[in-house]
Backbone as CSV, one residue per row, in Angstrom:
resi,resn,N_x,N_y,N_z,CA_x,CA_y,CA_z,C_x,C_y,C_z
1,MET,-84.868,-21.799,143.743,-84.922,-21.313,144.543,-84.201,-19.851,144.227
2,LYS,-84.628,-18.892,145.253,-84.458,-17.321,145.025,-83.357,-17.261,146.195
3,ILE,-81.901,-16.191,145.569,-81.083,-16.504,146.123,-80.467,-14.907,146.161
4,ALA,-80.662,-14.117,147.975,-79.777,-13.264,147.296,-78.465,-13.209,147.791
5,LEU,-77.456,-11.999,146.799,-76.229,-12.593,147.337,-75.450,-10.893,148.109
6,LEU,-76.356,-10.707,149.192,-75.397,-9.160,149.241,-74.018,-8.803,149.727
7,THR,-73.963,-7.973,148.904,-72.410,-7.520,148.334,-72.223,-6.358,147.748
8,ARG,-70.959,-5.688,147.781,-71.067,-4.182,147.391,-70.077,-4.473,145.777
9,ASN,-69.834,-5.055,145.718,-68.518,-5.587,144.408,-69.250,-7.587,144.161
10,GLY,-69.911,-7.135,142.936,-70.236,-8.572,142.762,-69.371,-9.511,141.499
11,ASN,-68.081,-8.359,141.707,-67.092,-8.914,140.518,-66.180,-9.698,141.252
12,LEU,-65.697,-9.488,142.786,-64.615,-10.320,143.626,-64.739,-11.889,142.586
13,TYR,-64.213,-12.311,142.857,-63.792,-13.817,143.010,-64.718,-14.847,143.411
14,SER,-64.779,-14.290,145.041,-65.869,-15.316,145.678,-67.043,-15.016,145.474
15,HIS,-67.603,-14.116,145.092,-69.056,-13.512,144.593,-69.234,-14.347,143.447
16,LYS,-68.190,-13.941,142.248,-68.097,-14.727,141.221,-68.947,-15.971,141.336
17,ARG,-67.570,-17.005,142.371,-67.908,-17.651,142.450,-69.490,-18.972,142.906
18,LEU,-69.626,-17.468,144.082,-71.080,-18.087,144.855,-72.312,-18.086,143.759
19,ARG,-72.229,-17.556,142.580,-73.413,-16.934,142.093,-73.350,-17.865,140.390
20,GLU,-72.373,-18.309,140.163,-72.435,-19.312,139.604,-72.310,-21.214,139.497
21,ALA,-71.299,-21.106,141.511,-72.484,-22.379,142.141,-73.828,-22.602,141.646
22,ALA,-74.545,-21.404,142.302,-75.672,-21.482,142.818,-76.655,-21.137,141.392
23,GLU,-75.872,-20.570,140.586,-76.815,-20.541,138.996,-76.879,-22.189,138.477
24,LYS,-75.383,-22.631,138.791,-75.305,-24.176,137.863,-76.134,-24.741,138.186
25,ARG,-76.911,-25.054,139.535,-77.478,-26.095,140.742,-79.444,-25.979,140.508
26,GLY,-79.301,-24.643,139.192,-80.676,-24.186,138.880,-80.958,-23.086,139.391
27,HIS,-80.596,-22.260,140.524,-81.076,-21.503,140.918,-80.848,-19.860,140.494
28,GLU,-81.847,-18.883,141.315,-81.597,-17.795,140.660,-81.426,-16.708,141.413
29,VAL,-79.909,-15.819,141.355,-79.491,-15.599,142.556,-79.112,-13.456,141.614
30,HIS,-80.040,-13.323,142.619,-79.596,-11.370,142.527,-78.551,-10.656,143.617
31,VAL,-77.259,-10.433,143.085,-77.063,-9.150,143.385,-76.865,-8.551,143.803
32,ILE,-76.900,-8.239,144.888,-77.697,-6.568,145.983,-76.892,-5.696,146.269
33,ASP,-76.503,-5.109,146.258,-76.000,-3.436,147.208,-75.944,-2.875,148.755
34,HIS,-76.124,-3.618,149.411,-77.034,-3.875,150.871,-76.946,-2.241,151.229
35,MET,-75.757,-1.541,150.774,-75.561,-0.333,151.477,-76.174,0.714,150.236
36,LYS,-77.303,-0.058,149.558,-78.302,0.618,148.908,-79.548,-0.120,148.747
37,CYS,-79.088,-0.379,149.634,-80.905,-0.791,150.532,-81.521,0.040,151.717
38,LEU,-83.093,-0.058,151.445,-83.632,0.910,152.057,-84.136,-0.037,153.198
39,VAL,-84.638,0.415,154.306,-85.748,-0.168,155.356,-86.387,0.666,156.050
40,ASP,-87.457,0.299,155.365,-89.197,0.586,155.887,-90.334,0.549,156.648
41,VAL,-90.194,1.122,157.791,-91.075,0.478,158.973,-91.461,1.369,159.324
42,SER,-92.819,1.468,159.780,-94.080,1.874,159.913,-95.177,0.960,161.174
43,SER,-95.576,1.168,161.393,-96.623,0.410,162.806,-97.988,-0.909,161.320
44,GLN,-97.608,-0.982,160.339,-98.051,-1.487,159.468,-97.007,-2.326,159.428
45,GLY,-95.782,-2.445,159.258,-95.141,-3.812,159.110,-93.582,-2.509,158.694
46,CYS,-92.165,-3.513,158.010,-91.260,-3.382,158.058,-91.107,-3.490,156.449
47,ARG,-90.424,-3.257,155.163,-90.676,-2.961,154.422,-88.700,-3.121,154.055
48,LEU,-88.560,-3.671,152.619,-86.513,-3.616,152.253,-86.734,-3.041,150.886
49,LEU,-85.930,-2.506,150.798,-86.262,-2.176,149.545,-84.947,-1.676,149.096
50,HIS,-84.275,-2.148,147.466,-83.208,-1.795,146.954,-83.162,-0.769,145.131
51,LYS,-82.664,0.441,145.573,-83.180,1.108,144.382,-84.413,1.473,143.432
52,GLY,-84.912,1.344,145.341,-85.928,1.704,145.088,-87.129,0.554,144.905
53,GLN,-86.927,-0.217,144.847,-87.581,-1.539,144.612,-87.499,-2.486,145.378
54,PRO,-88.822,-2.891,146.189,-89.020,-3.862,147.037,-88.578,-5.276,146.968
55,LEU,-87.852,-6.189,148.147,-86.898,-7.291,147.525,-87.945,-7.947,148.531
56,LEU,-88.706,-9.394,147.800,-89.893,-9.715,147.716,-89.483,-11.185,147.446
57,ASN,-90.296,-12.515,148.019,-90.287,-13.907,147.777,-89.127,-14.391,147.217
58,PHE,-87.914,-14.182,148.609,-86.562,-14.754,148.350,-86.412,-15.930,149.270
59,ASP,-85.868,-17.086,148.846,-85.421,-18.326,150.011,-84.741,-17.767,150.892
60,ALA,-82.962,-17.557,150.170,-81.741,-17.734,151.122,-81.227,-15.861,150.804
61,VAL,-80.317,-15.916,151.517,-79.667,-14.581,151.338,-78.465,-14.987,152.000
62,ILE,-77.376,-14.864,151.146,-76.111,-14.859,151.517,-75.296,-13.871,152.168
63,PRO,-75.183,-13.713,153.208,-74.638,-12.039,153.103,-72.653,-11.852,153.376
64,ARG,-72.191,-10.731,152.727,-70.836,-10.606,152.199,-70.665,-9.060,152.593
65,ILE,-70.768,-8.926,154.192,-70.755,-7.570,154.419,-69.103,-7.589,154.938
66,GLY,-68.784,-6.062,154.130,-67.694,-5.409,154.634,-67.647,-5.232,156.346
67,ALA,-66.022,-5.255,156.444,-66.141,-4.622,158.198,-66.188,-3.019,158.615
68,SER,-66.195,-2.510,157.233,-66.543,-0.857,157.610,-67.327,-0.715,157.824
69,VAL,-68.144,-1.497,156.935,-69.928,-1.036,156.896,-70.641,-2.156,157.352
70,THR,-70.462,-2.664,158.621,-70.912,-4.155,159.379,-72.558,-3.646,159.911
71,TYR,-72.763,-2.543,160.564,-73.780,-1.736,161.391,-74.452,-2.164,160.227
72,TYR,-74.965,-1.376,159.149,-75.835,-0.750,158.077,-75.828,-2.752,157.873
73,GLY,-75.130,-3.023,156.702,-74.832,-4.750,156.455,-75.471,-5.340,157.176
74,THR,-75.355,-5.419,158.503,-76.670,-6.250,159.758,-77.545,-5.545,159.574
75,THR,-78.031,-4.907,159.243,-79.345,-3.827,159.441,-80.325,-5.029,158.510
76,VAL,-79.531,-4.523,157.461,-80.270,-5.413,155.928,-80.724,-6.516,156.551
77,VAL,-79.389,-7.223,156.902,-79.883,-8.647,156.882,-80.289,-9.381,158.361
78,ARG,-80.753,-8.653,158.680,-82.051,-8.577,159.985,-83.383,-8.619,159.477
79,GLN,-83.060,-7.850,158.562,-84.804,-7.403,158.279,-85.078,-8.652,157.235
80,MET,-84.195,-8.671,156.566,-84.248,-10.356,155.575,-84.712,-11.345,156.752
81,GLU,-84.111,-11.507,157.943,-84.414,-12.019,158.583,-86.244,-12.210,159.628
82,VAL,-86.188,-11.242,159.395,-87.971,-10.297,159.953,-88.693,-10.607,159.217
83,MET,-88.473,-11.240,157.574,-89.130,-11.013,156.309,-89.046,-12.596,156.051
84,GLY,-88.513,-13.259,156.984,-88.604,-14.933,157.315,-87.921,-15.987,156.098
85,VAL,-86.704,-14.969,155.987,-85.661,-15.516,154.697,-84.320,-16.415,155.768
86,PHE,-84.255,-17.244,155.028,-83.212,-18.223,155.568,-81.746,-17.165,155.035
87,THR,-81.123,-16.731,156.387,-79.532,-16.610,156.193,-78.611,-17.095,156.282
88,LEU,-77.952,-17.384,155.419,-76.746,-18.292,155.773,-75.758,-17.796,156.450
89,ASN,-75.639,-16.219,157.574,-75.086,-16.141,158.398,-75.998,-14.997,158.981
90,PRO,-76.533,-15.417,160.717,-77.366,-14.212,161.003,-76.708,-13.202,161.505
91,ALA,-77.643,-11.487,161.478,-76.908,-10.844,161.552,-76.115,-10.863,162.671
92,ILE,-76.743,-11.091,164.218,-76.081,-11.413,165.117,-74.860,-12.416,165.359
93,ALA,-74.282,-13.521,164.228,-73.447,-13.579,164.115,-72.215,-13.242,163.443
94,ILE,-72.705,-12.340,162.751,-72.633,-11.268,161.999,-71.796,-10.154,162.788
95,ALA,-72.190,-9.740,163.610,-72.050,-8.508,164.574,-71.230,-9.307,165.275
96,GLN,-71.718,-10.186,166.562,-70.212,-10.615,166.998,-68.988,-11.332,166.766
97,SER,-69.206,-11.839,165.401,-67.475,-12.226,164.570,-66.658,-10.576,165.130
98,ARG,-67.484,-10.297,164.507,-66.544,-8.274,163.984,-66.319,-7.702,165.120
99,ASP,-67.244,-8.799,166.239,-66.555,-7.581,167.613,-65.115,-8.229,167.816
100,LYS,-63.798,-8.633,168.451,-62.497,-9.274,168.747,-63.186,-9.642,169.658
101,LEU,-62.863,-8.989,170.656,-63.287,-9.281,172.232,-64.247,-10.123,172.534
102,ARG,-65.074,-9.981,171.885,-66.437,-10.365,171.788,-66.452,-12.011,171.746
103,SER,-65.849,-11.888,170.396,-65.538,-13.473,169.230,-65.109,-14.643,170.554
104,LEU,-63.554,-13.812,171.216,-63.110,-14.381,172.082,-64.033,-14.788,173.238
105,GLN,-64.198,-13.652,174.564,-65.070,-14.421,175.196,-65.956,-15.705,175.047
106,LEU,-67.238,-16.243,173.663,-67.353,-16.451,173.880,-67.262,-17.632,173.482
107,MET,-65.869,-17.855,172.582,-64.716,-18.799,172.795,-64.267,-19.311,174.303
108,GLY,-64.054,-18.105,174.676,-63.305,-19.035,175.883,-64.662,-19.192,177.162
109,GLU,-65.439,-19.167,176.579,-66.763,-19.549,178.098,-66.968,-20.898,177.506
110,ARG,-66.388,-21.335,176.058,-66.500,-22.932,176.425,-65.712,-23.783,175.930
111,GLY,-64.467,-23.023,176.824,-63.005,-23.972,176.597,-62.569,-24.576,175.814
112,ILE,-62.484,-22.999,174.331,-62.076,-23.962,173.174,-60.689,-22.840,173.131
113,GLY,-59.597,-23.323,172.721,-58.870,-22.723,172.427,-58.226,-21.528,172.129
114,LEU,-57.410,-21.045,173.358,-57.321,-19.318,172.498,-55.831,-19.300,173.118
115,PRO,-55.245,-17.687,172.502,-53.803,-17.145,172.638,-54.514,-16.426,174.647
116,ARG,-53.381,-16.553,175.182,-53.721,-15.776,176.454,-53.738,-14.147,175.913
117,THR,-55.348,-13.121,176.160,-55.677,-11.920,175.697,-55.809,-10.631,176.991
118,ILE,-55.357,-9.582,176.254,-55.709,-8.424,177.527,-56.812,-7.714,176.448
119,PHE,-58.112,-6.982,177.352,-58.700,-5.865,176.627,-57.892,-5.035,177.288
120,THR,-57.889,-3.846,177.211,-57.449,-2.601,177.454,-58.045,-0.786,177.135
121,HIS,-57.784,-0.093,177.564,-57.671,1.141,177.128,-57.207,2.045,178.214
122,SER,-57.274,2.405,179.330,-55.840,3.022,180.332,-54.941,1.931,180.389
123,ASN,-53.625,2.896,180.023,-52.535,2.039,179.759,-51.315,3.089,180.967
124,ASP,-52.527,3.350,182.086,-51.064,3.886,182.743,-50.710,3.540,183.401
125,TYR,-50.231,1.858,183.382,-49.344,0.601,183.967,-49.524,-0.785,183.191
126,PRO,-48.695,0.004,181.889,-47.948,-1.150,180.565,-47.802,-2.330,180.908
127,GLY,-46.595,-1.851,182.015,-45.958,-2.958,182.639,-47.023,-4.073,182.985
128,GLU,-47.898,-4.008,183.586,-48.690,-4.877,184.546,-49.448,-5.825,183.543
129,GLU,-49.850,-5.163,182.025,-50.710,-6.140,181.310,-49.792,-6.686,180.753
130,ILE,-48.842,-6.184,180.483,-47.164,-6.723,179.621,-47.041,-8.282,181.109
131,GLU,-46.941,-8.469,181.911,-46.258,-9.018,183.225,-47.358,-10.461,182.703
132,ILE,-48.876,-10.040,182.975,-49.832,-10.626,182.763,-49.024,-11.695,181.843
133,LEU,-48.942,-12.231,180.600,-49.164,-12.093,179.315,-47.220,-13.340,179.691
134,GLY,-47.314,-12.415,180.102,-45.706,-13.430,180.754,-44.628,-12.703,180.215
135,GLY,-44.682,-11.600,179.845,-43.650,-10.550,179.216,-43.481,-10.610,177.399
136,ALA,-42.870,-9.995,177.236,-42.527,-9.416,175.777,-41.554,-11.100,174.925
137,PRO,-42.113,-11.538,174.225,-42.847,-10.773,172.878,-44.489,-11.171,173.105
138,VAL,-45.297,-9.927,172.906,-46.547,-10.144,172.429,-47.604,-9.005,171.350
139,VAL,-48.540,-9.498,171.166,-48.644,-9.015,170.093,-50.100,-8.498,170.176
140,LEU,-49.868,-6.730,169.603,-50.793,-6.111,169.649,-51.309,-5.744,168.748
141,LYS,-52.750,-5.689,168.874,-53.975,-5.465,167.296,-54.939,-4.084,167.868
142,LEU,-54.699,-3.683,167.399,-56.468,-2.317,167.036,-57.696,-3.370,166.751
143,THR,-58.696,-2.402,167.942,-59.718,-3.744,167.660,-60.857,-3.298,166.712
144,GLU,-60.531,-2.655,165.411,-61.296,-2.115,164.426,-59.963,-2.322,162.930
145,GLY,-59.036,-3.437,163.186,-58.443,-4.060,161.891,-58.318,-5.246,161.636
146,THR,-58.515,-5.380,159.946,-58.858,-6.008,159.068,-57.393,-6.635,158.190
147,HIS,-56.893,-8.326,158.087,-56.234,-8.236,156.769,-55.173,-8.186,157.500
148,GLY,-54.909,-8.658,158.609,-53.518,-8.134,159.245,-52.685,-7.258,159.472
149,VAL,-54.212,-5.707,159.616,-53.589,-4.290,159.367,-53.220,-3.853,160.834
150,GLY,-53.389,-2.874,161.495,-53.600,-2.855,163.090,-52.686,-3.630,163.680
151,VAL,-51.454,-4.664,163.466,-50.974,-5.491,163.757,-49.835,-6.168,164.531
152,MET,-49.244,-5.435,165.668,-48.080,-5.905,165.299,-47.546,-6.544,166.361
153,LEU,-46.043,-7.205,166.346,-45.766,-7.665,167.557,-44.095,-7.144,168.003
154,LEU,-44.587,-6.574,169.323,-43.414,-6.509,169.754,-42.651,-7.302,170.826
155,LYS,-40.954,-6.895,170.418,-39.979,-7.789,170.683,-39.275,-7.754,172.360
156,SER,-39.652,-6.724,172.542,-38.726,-6.374,174.642,-40.293,-5.577,175.323
157,ASP,-40.293,-5.758,176.100,-41.547,-5.563,177.253,-40.881,-3.732,176.870
158,SER,-39.841,-3.463,176.567,-39.575,-1.720,176.647,-40.564,-1.298,175.568
159,ALA,-40.734,-2.047,174.768,-41.026,-1.597,173.088,-42.299,-1.529,173.510
160,ALA,-42.998,-2.689,173.842,-44.634,-2.999,174.315,-44.618,-1.785,175.154
161,GLU,-44.089,-1.378,176.314,-44.961,-0.270,177.264,-44.919,1.015,176.112
162,ALA,-43.859,1.030,175.405,-43.563,2.403,174.958,-44.519,2.779,174.090
163,VAL,-44.750,1.317,172.771,-46.337,1.357,172.116,-47.366,1.673,172.795
164,MET,-48.004,0.799,173.663,-48.884,1.116,174.458,-49.105,2.791,175.274
165,GLU,-47.708,3.507,175.814,-48.644,4.589,176.673,-48.533,5.340,175.700
166,ALA,-48.316,5.110,174.183,-48.590,6.327,172.823,-50.014,6.040,172.495
167,PHE,-50.557,4.565,172.700,-52.256,4.052,172.314,-52.979,5.375,173.275
168,GLY,-52.111,4.409,174.558,-53.405,5.470,175.921,-52.964,6.880,175.710
169,GLY,-51.927,7.314,174.870,-52.398,9.032,174.862,-53.497,9.223,173.528
170,VAL,-53.902,8.397,172.785,-55.483,9.221,171.924,-56.562,8.063,172.292
171,GLU,-56.283,7.718,173.449,-57.548,7.079,174.361,-57.627,6.116,172.897
172,SER,-56.873,4.841,172.597,-57.257,4.037,171.747,-57.607,2.761,173.059
173,ASP,-58.196,1.798,171.949,-58.175,0.277,173.241,-58.001,-0.506,172.144
174,ILE,-57.183,-1.062,172.715,-55.933,-1.758,172.098,-56.018,-3.476,172.637
175,ILE,-55.783,-5.168,171.950,-55.776,-6.232,172.265,-54.510,-6.248,172.699
176,LEU,-54.107,-7.060,173.522,-52.953,-7.343,173.761,-52.825,-9.019,173.977
177,GLN,-52.171,-9.874,173.108,-52.000,-11.566,172.596,-50.768,-11.770,173.369
178,GLU,-50.710,-13.142,174.038,-49.070,-13.583,174.022,-49.066,-14.376,172.428
179,PHE,-47.528,-13.936,172.477,-47.233,-13.945,171.150,-46.638,-15.785,170.698
180,ILE,-47.068,-16.698,169.819,-47.376,-18.310,169.525,-46.133,-18.286,168.832
181,GLU,-45.062,-18.215,169.299,-43.490,-18.220,168.984,-43.215,-19.787,167.759
182,GLU,-43.910,-20.699,168.595,-43.897,-22.546,168.116,-44.601,-22.236,166.728
183,ALA,-45.847,-21.508,166.426,-46.076,-21.428,164.961,-45.426,-20.905,163.997
184,GLY,-44.188,-20.618,164.334,-43.494,-19.811,163.040,-44.272,-18.929,161.932
185,GLY,-45.087,-18.029,162.305,-45.186,-17.410,161.039,-46.154,-18.044,160.306
186,GLU,-46.573,-19.344,160.619,-48.150,-20.181,159.871,-49.536,-20.099,160.550
187,ASP,-50.339,-20.555,159.874,-51.418,-20.606,160.591,-52.206,-21.699,159.406
188,VAL,-52.893,-22.300,160.044,-53.872,-22.821,159.128,-55.712,-21.957,159.172
189,ARG,-56.069,-21.773,158.164,-57.696,-21.385,157.909,-58.155,-22.640,157.451
190,CYS,-59.261,-23.362,158.423,-60.363,-23.663,158.237,-61.271,-23.535,157.694
191,LEU,-62.189,-23.904,156.535,-63.636,-23.240,156.135,-64.627,-24.134,156.155
192,VAL,-65.882,-23.613,157.071,-66.222,-24.308,157.771,-67.746,-23.939,156.921
193,VAL,-68.400,-25.048,157.059,-69.976,-25.187,156.490,-70.306,-25.769,157.250
194,GLY,-71.874,-25.528,157.808,-72.413,-26.105,158.682,-71.871,-26.843,159.905
195,ASP,-71.593,-27.250,160.101,-70.454,-28.477,160.688,-69.216,-29.328,160.377
196,GLU,-69.114,-28.888,159.332,-68.252,-29.817,158.744,-66.640,-28.621,158.260
197,VAL,-65.789,-28.629,158.850,-64.664,-28.558,157.499,-64.540,-28.711,156.125
198,VAL,-65.049,-28.033,155.257,-64.801,-28.823,153.863,-63.495,-28.371,153.233
199,ALA,-62.598,-27.644,153.683,-61.678,-27.327,153.005,-60.671,-26.378,154.475
200,ALA,-59.382,-26.799,153.556,-58.476,-26.167,154.886,-56.988,-25.671,154.161
201,MET,-56.183,-25.265,154.254,-54.966,-24.244,153.975,-54.291,-23.979,154.944
202,LEU,-52.607,-24.121,154.855,-51.663,-23.585,155.289,-51.168,-22.301,154.775
203,ARG,-51.103,-21.523,155.575,-50.543,-20.065,155.373,-49.225,-19.858,155.457
204,LYS,-48.724,-19.060,155.248,-47.379,-18.703,155.723,-46.566,-17.371,155.407
205,GLY,-46.714,-16.830,155.924,-46.447,-14.954,156.049,-44.879,-15.223,154.888
206,LYS,-44.937,-13.896,154.279,-43.597,-13.512,153.756,-42.251,-13.442,154.153
207,GLU,-40.925,-13.325,154.398,-39.971,-13.607,154.345,-40.079,-12.748,155.616
208,GLY,-40.299,-12.762,157.011,-39.559,-11.716,158.027,-40.438,-11.039,158.462
209,ASP,-42.460,-11.677,158.388,-43.190,-11.074,158.342,-44.289,-12.164,159.446
210,PHE,-44.318,-11.916,160.746,-45.155,-13.127,161.638,-46.039,-13.368,161.165
211,ARG,-46.981,-12.657,160.599,-48.336,-12.156,160.396,-48.408,-13.345,158.661
212,SER,-49.357,-14.102,158.576,-49.328,-14.931,157.485,-50.447,-14.939,156.507
213,ASN,-51.612,-13.503,156.778,-52.098,-13.291,156.188,-52.060,-13.689,154.234
214,LEU,-52.956,-13.385,153.385,-52.458,-13.687,151.744,-52.454,-12.215,151.738
215,HIS,-53.433,-11.464,152.374,-53.195,-9.099,152.107,-52.005,-9.104,152.203
216,GLN,-50.983,-9.179,152.773,-49.570,-9.293,153.795,-48.809,-10.106,152.752
217,GLY,-49.144,-10.796,151.467,-47.859,-10.804,151.018,-47.941,-12.749,151.211
218,GLY,-48.382,-13.555,152.546,-48.273,-14.832,152.350,-49.151,-15.827,151.444
219,SER,-48.489,-16.914,151.502,-48.326,-18.271,150.805,-49.370,-18.901,151.220
220,ALA,-49.853,-19.790,150.671,-50.621,-21.033,151.089,-50.456,-22.010,150.783
221,THR,-51.086,-23.500,150.945,-50.859,-24.460,150.552,-51.784,-25.401,151.062
222,VAL,-52.240,-26.697,150.703,-52.844,-27.514,150.941,-52.583,-27.999,152.460
223,VAL,-53.149,-28.073,152.983,-52.473,-29.460,154.572,-53.642,-30.007,155.002
224,GLU,-53.346,-30.732,155.513,-53.886,-32.510,156.034,-53.626,-32.160,157.783
225,ILE,-54.933,-31.509,158.728,-56.067,-31.173,159.697,-55.482,-32.364,160.673
226,THR,-55.491,-32.136,162.208,-55.624,-33.032,162.752,-56.930,-32.814,163.911
227,ASP,-57.695,-34.101,164.133,-58.869,-34.128,164.687,-58.971,-33.227,165.556
228,ALA,-57.841,-33.006,166.028,-58.258,-31.330,167.328,-58.561,-30.130,166.673
229,GLU,-57.522,-30.019,165.211,-58.063,-28.653,164.890,-59.167,-28.283,164.177
230,ARG,-59.557,-29.831,163.700,-60.892,-30.087,163.219,-61.834,-30.012,164.059
231,SER,-62.270,-30.109,165.012,-63.011,-30.136,166.706,-62.857,-28.691,166.639
232,THR,-62.275,-27.862,166.933,-61.649,-26.735,167.482,-62.202,-25.658,166.173
233,ALA,-62.197,-25.692,164.810,-62.856,-24.891,163.918,-64.184,-25.019,164.310
234,ILE,-64.846,-26.707,164.146,-65.890,-26.579,164.353,-66.957,-26.001,165.092
235,ALA,-65.698,-25.488,166.523,-66.728,-25.344,167.846,-66.574,-24.196,167.697
236,ALA,-65.400,-23.773,167.195,-65.553,-21.984,166.896,-66.727,-21.633,166.176
237,ALA,-66.908,-22.170,164.863,-67.886,-21.645,163.612,-69.268,-21.419,164.746
238,ARG,-69.343,-22.649,165.734,-70.930,-22.929,166.736,-70.739,-21.987,167.701
239,ALA,-69.567,-21.931,168.510,-70.066,-20.307,169.043,-70.565,-19.293,168.574
240,MET,-69.854,-18.712,167.529,-70.546,-17.918,167.258,-71.816,-17.135,166.158
241,GLU,-72.614,-18.946,165.842,-73.604,-19.416,165.565,-73.330,-18.733,164.090
242,LEU,-72.702,-19.373,163.531,-72.238,-19.349,161.382,-72.586,-20.342,161.254
243,GLU,-72.551,-20.247,160.166,-72.971,-21.304,159.332,-71.894,-21.285,158.037
244,MET,-71.438,-20.373,157.943,-69.930,-20.385,156.787,-69.409,-19.624,157.278
245,CYS,-67.702,-20.330,157.522,-66.766,-19.494,157.934,-65.888,-19.737,158.064
246,GLY,-64.512,-18.889,157.965,-63.137,-19.618,158.671,-62.772,-19.397,159.931
247,VAL,-62.223,-20.291,160.030,-61.349,-20.048,161.683,-60.218,-20.244,161.065
248,ASP,-58.714,-19.171,161.692,-57.765,-19.715,161.676,-57.605,-19.808,163.559
249,LEU,-56.630,-20.922,162.564,-55.860,-21.415,163.684,-54.413,-21.250,163.843
250,LEU,-53.582,-21.090,165.163,-52.387,-21.339,165.353,-51.744,-22.564,165.946
251,ARG,-50.702,-23.579,165.957,-50.573,-24.472,166.234,-48.895,-24.539,166.989
252,SER,-49.741,-24.695,168.328,-49.554,-24.213,169.797,-48.756,-25.345,170.171
253,LYS,-48.155,-25.476,171.295,-47.405,-26.415,172.119,-48.561,-27.453,172.701
254,ARG,-49.846,-26.258,173.214,-50.788,-26.815,173.906,-52.014,-27.060,173.034
255,GLY,-51.510,-27.217,171.866,-52.347,-27.767,170.984,-53.548,-26.478,169.943
256,PRO,-53.928,-26.896,169.524,-54.840,-25.788,168.478,-55.293,-24.057,169.111
257,VAL,-55.007,-23.366,168.589,-55.627,-21.993,169.554,-56.111,-21.181,168.557
258,VAL,-57.554,-20.338,168.894,-58.109,-20.028,167.847,-57.323,-18.400,167.665
259,MET,-56.941,-18.002,167.013,-56.599,-16.552,166.147,-57.909,-15.326,165.470
260,GLU,-59.023,-16.014,165.042,-59.942,-14.739,164.380,-60.922,-16.155,163.850
261,VAL,-62.196,-15.526,163.644,-63.390,-16.737,163.274,-63.745,-15.646,162.154
262,ASN,-63.667,-15.519,160.546,-64.231,-14.107,159.835,-65.166,-15.232,158.840
263,SER,-66.519,-13.844,159.287,-68.170,-14.702,158.801,-67.771,-14.181,157.583
264,SER,-67.089,-14.032,157.055,-67.363,-13.591,155.441,-65.625,-14.101,154.458
265,PRO,-65.391,-15.268,154.584,-64.148,-16.031,154.150,-63.989,-15.196,152.192
266,GLY,-62.536,-14.840,152.114,-62.753,-14.802,150.474,-62.593,-16.754,150.204
267,LEU,-62.679,-17.161,148.848,-62.220,-18.180,148.722,-61.495,-18.731,147.385
268,LYS,-61.326,-17.488,147.394,-59.839,-17.767,146.049,-58.538,-18.440,146.519
269,GLY,-58.086,-17.720,147.461,-56.959,-18.795,148.639,-56.871,-20.235,148.598
270,ILE,-58.354,-20.380,148.786,-58.345,-21.476,149.721,-58.540,-22.404,148.577
271,GLU,-59.902,-22.185,147.447,-60.212,-22.819,146.039,-58.796,-23.416,145.501
272,THR,-57.795,-21.861,145.260,-57.300,-22.649,144.402,-55.827,-23.109,145.248
273,ALA,-55.512,-23.064,146.506,-54.059,-23.875,147.245,-54.874,-25.813,147.329
274,THR,-57.043,-25.619,147.754,-56.708,-27.401,147.444,-57.452,-27.778,146.408
275,GLY,-57.700,-27.183,145.468,-58.896,-27.681,144.492,-60.067,-27.583,144.524
276,ILE,-60.486,-27.526,145.757,-61.342,-27.466,146.080,-63.132,-26.653,145.751
277,ASP,-63.759,-27.377,145.950,-65.431,-26.381,145.018,-66.438,-26.236,146.038
278,VAL,-66.033,-24.882,147.081,-65.779,-24.268,148.125,-67.444,-24.147,147.250
279,ALA,-67.284,-23.073,147.099,-68.477,-22.680,146.003,-69.936,-23.205,145.567
280,GLU,-69.512,-24.202,145.803,-70.855,-25.906,145.723,-71.314,-26.330,147.219
281,LYS,-70.461,-26.288,147.825,-70.181,-27.131,148.837,-71.410,-25.750,149.848
282,VAL,-71.022,-24.302,150.038,-72.444,-23.467,150.425,-73.484,-23.608,150.134
283,ILE,-73.491,-23.676,148.417,-75.216,-23.603,147.604,-75.699,-25.280,148.559
284,LYS,-75.150,-26.624,148.238,-75.303,-27.028,148.989,-75.951,-27.549,150.330
285,HIS,-75.355,-27.035,150.897,-75.634,-26.475,152.574,-76.896,-25.714,152.492
286,ILE,-76.733,-25.132,151.861,-78.349,-24.187,151.881,-79.305,-24.774,151.521
287,GLU,-78.868,-25.463,150.297,-80.258,-26.692,149.902,-80.431,-27.298,150.854
288,THR,-79.976,-28.119,151.488,-80.071,-29.095,153.273,-80.789,-28.085,153.895
289,ARG,-80.239,-26.351,154.439,-81.120,-26.403,155.435,-82.784,-26.126,154.696
290,LEU,-82.743,-25.094,153.921,-84.060,-25.047,153.125,-85.258,-26.618,153.282
291,SER,-84.431,-27.192,152.656,-85.190,-28.847,152.728,-85.656,-29.140,154.266
292,GLY,-84.334,-28.782,155.426,-85.039,-29.600,156.277,-86.283,-28.108,156.831
293,ARG,-86.609,-26.554,156.356,-87.545,-26.044,156.471,-89.080,-26.379,156.434
294,ASN,-88.954,-27.392,155.074,-90.788,-27.446,154.960,-90.972,-28.604,155.399
């Protein structure tokens, strides 16, 4: 099997592991920087080139597209789809998972557990929006933030109104969510491959920080998830149409609620915490999917 690994940095832990797992199982892996690809479109058809060379005869592609280059990266993935290459995560799935509101809308339509959320641009009456969420504390998120950046906890109504008015002054779209206090600064990251949660870890924020992201200094340990958490994570992945993703859950009084679905989840934290070879499970899944196409 000839696999294209789309990434801007092949030396990252996750990408090295995926390559090692594929090569160990006898596959040929090409690390390709999607930002150095060119899509050539004409009435005779379309071509995809990397550093001037046509990309041909690939069986599968593993997209590892950074959030800041989602548009261009998904264009490259889409072209590989047009060429008949199996894509682990389709372009449309990556794009909608990166759209914070759209991802919540898709999950909400399916009755998946979510925190109460408001998306707003005009902040002329911030008190009304805070009241809809039941009052402070509330969580404010910028629409473009990743790794916990652009997320803040507003502990009082007055503080929430002041911050929202400030963002209104610079014409910024924001997401406002209820604060799940009982989660205690912890979340559960479920790594979904296909229709299975292959690994799960409990992430806890550093002292005094309600964000549990490892990039913000949090820690991770192996965790036993409940049936409800497992089914919620799988349902979220299906809603996003992703075959590999990280689903972040909070343990609320009303059951698991999904905070985010990540289409390019890191493997280092979860493999280290659980001892599970997630990379191998990803490659095995691709093998299974391709065998089903023949």
